[in-house]
C-alpha positions as CSV (number, residue, x, y, z in Angstrom):
1,M,121.5,102.2,154.7
2,T,121.2,106.1,154.1
3,G,122.7,107.2,151.1
4,M,123.1,105.7,147.4
5,D,123.0,102.0,150.1
6,D,119.5,102.0,149.8
7,P,118.2,100.4,147.2
8,L,114.8,101.7,146.7
9,L,115.7,105.5,146.9
10,V,118.8,104.0,143.7
11,A,115.6,102.0,142.1
12,A,113.7,106.4,142.3
13,L,116.4,107.9,141.1
14,V,117.1,105.5,137.9
15,T,113.2,105.1,137.4
16,E,112.9,109.6,138.5
17,V,115.7,109.7,135.6
18,L,114.0,107.7,132.9
19,G,110.9,109.0,133.7
20,W,112.1,113.1,132.8
21,V,114.5,110.9,129.9
22,G,111.2,109.3,128.4
23,G,109.2,112.0,128.6
24,A,111.3,114.2,126.6
25,I,111.6,112.1,124.1
26,G,108.8,110.6,123.5
27,V,107.3,114.1,123.3
28,L,109.5,115.0,120.8
29,L,109.1,112.1,118.9
30,L,105.4,112.7,119.4
31,L,105.8,115.9,118.1
32,A,108.4,115.0,115.1
33,G,105.0,112.1,114.0
34,V,102.2,114.8,114.1
35,L,104.4,117.4,111.9
36,L,105.2,115.5,109.4
37,G,101.7,113.3,109.2
38,G,100.0,117.3,108.8
39,A,103.0,117.6,105.6
40,L,102.4,114.4,104.0
41,S,98.6,114.2,104.2
42,R,98.9,116.8,101.7
43,W,99.0,113.8,98.7
44,A,95.8,113.0,96.4
45,T,94.6,109.1,95.0
46,A,94.1,108.6,91.7
47,D,93.2,105.2,89.8
48,G,95.5,104.5,87.7
49,V,96.6,101.7,85.2
50,V,100.4,100.4,84.2
51,I,101.1,100.5,80.7
52,E,104.5,99.3,79.1
53,A,106.3,101.7,78.3
54,D,106.6,103.2,75.0
55,G,110.0,103.4,74.3
56,H,109.7,107.4,73.7
57,D,111.4,108.2,76.6
58,A,115.1,106.9,76.7
59,E,114.3,106.8,80.9
60,A,111.0,104.7,80.7
61,H,112.0,100.8,80.4
62,G,109.3,97.9,81.9
63,P,106.0,99.2,82.9
64,M,105.0,103.0,84.2
65,L,102.3,104.0,85.7
66,R,99.3,106.5,84.1
67,W,97.2,108.3,85.5
68,L,94.9,111.3,85.6
69,D,95.7,114.3,87.9
70,E,93.0,117.0,89.7
71,D,93.8,119.2,86.6
72,G,92.4,116.6,84.4
73,E,95.7,115.8,83.2
74,I,97.9,112.3,81.8
75,R,100.5,111.7,84.2
76,D,102.9,108.8,83.2
77,D,105.6,107.9,85.8
78,H,108.4,104.9,85.0
79,D,109.8,104.9,88.3
80,P,106.7,104.9,90.4
81,H,108.0,104.7,94.9
82,G,106.0,101.2,95.7
83,A,106.4,99.2,92.6
84,H,108.3,96.0,93.5
85,G,107.8,93.6,90.2
86,S,105.1,92.8,90.8
87,L,103.1,95.1,88.0
88,E,102.0,94.2,85.0
89,P,100.5,96.1,82.2
90,G,97.4,96.5,81.9
91,D,96.7,96.3,86.3
92,A,94.8,99.0,88.4
93,V,96.2,101.0,90.9
94,T,95.7,103.4,92.8
95,V,98.8,106.7,92.4
96,H,99.5,108.5,95.2
97,Y,100.9,112.0,94.0
98,R,100.7,115.6,95.0
99,P,99.4,118.0,94.2
100,A,102.5,120.6,94.1
101,R,104.4,117.7,92.0
102,P,101.6,115.3,90.4
103,E,104.6,114.0,88.2
104,R,105.9,112.0,90.6
105,G,103.0,109.1,91.6
106,R,103.7,106.3,94.3
107,L,101.5,103.2,95.2
108,E,101.7,103.1,98.3
109,H,100.8,106.3,100.8
110,P,103.4,108.2,102.3
111,R,101.6,107.2,105.8
112,V,103.9,104.8,106.4
113,L,106.8,107.4,107.1
114,W,104.9,109.2,110.4
115,R,102.9,106.5,111.9
116,P,105.6,104.2,112.9
117,M,107.7,107.4,114.5
118,R,104.6,108.8,116.1
119,R,103.7,105.2,117.2
120,L,106.6,105.0,118.5
121,G,106.9,108.5,120.8
122,I,103.4,107.0,122.0
123,V,105.1,104.6,123.5
124,V,108.8,106.3,124.6
125,L,106.0,108.9,126.3
126,L,104.1,105.4,128.5
127,F,106.9,104.8,129.7
128,G,108.2,107.6,131.3
129,V,104.9,107.9,132.8
130,L,105.0,104.2,133.9
131,S,109.0,105.1,135.3
132,S,107.6,108.9,136.6
133,I,104.9,106.8,138.3
134,V,107.4,104.4,139.5
135,S,109.7,106.6,141.1
136,F,106.3,108.6,143.1
137,A,105.6,105.7,144.8
138,L,109.3,104.7,145.8
139,G,109.4,107.2,147.8
140,L,110.9,110.1,145.4
141,G,108.2,112.5,145.1
């Protein structure tokens, strides 16, 4: 058998392609995850408390978050990201906010956005490396 009739040669070619594609996509995902993580790591945390909306704000209803930012100013957020209806007035919470926009608070740290991308990049990159090793072992190397 010669050419494309040889199953080992076909397997080696397929794993070679998977190695290059997996490596390239893995590196891109890993790089995006690291860069996004760097951009999203500029968050401050503060101890906060859940309060009942006072009615002065027409948009505010239900529980709100209140915390002190780095400058000592009292901040309120009536629609915090990560609040899933389990908050009761008086609950102590950790609030994550950007110092550049301290009026918007979150209950969950934004790292939940970039960690999966970074982990997926590592997995795909490892798949690409393993595919390259298999390709080399099958005879293309």
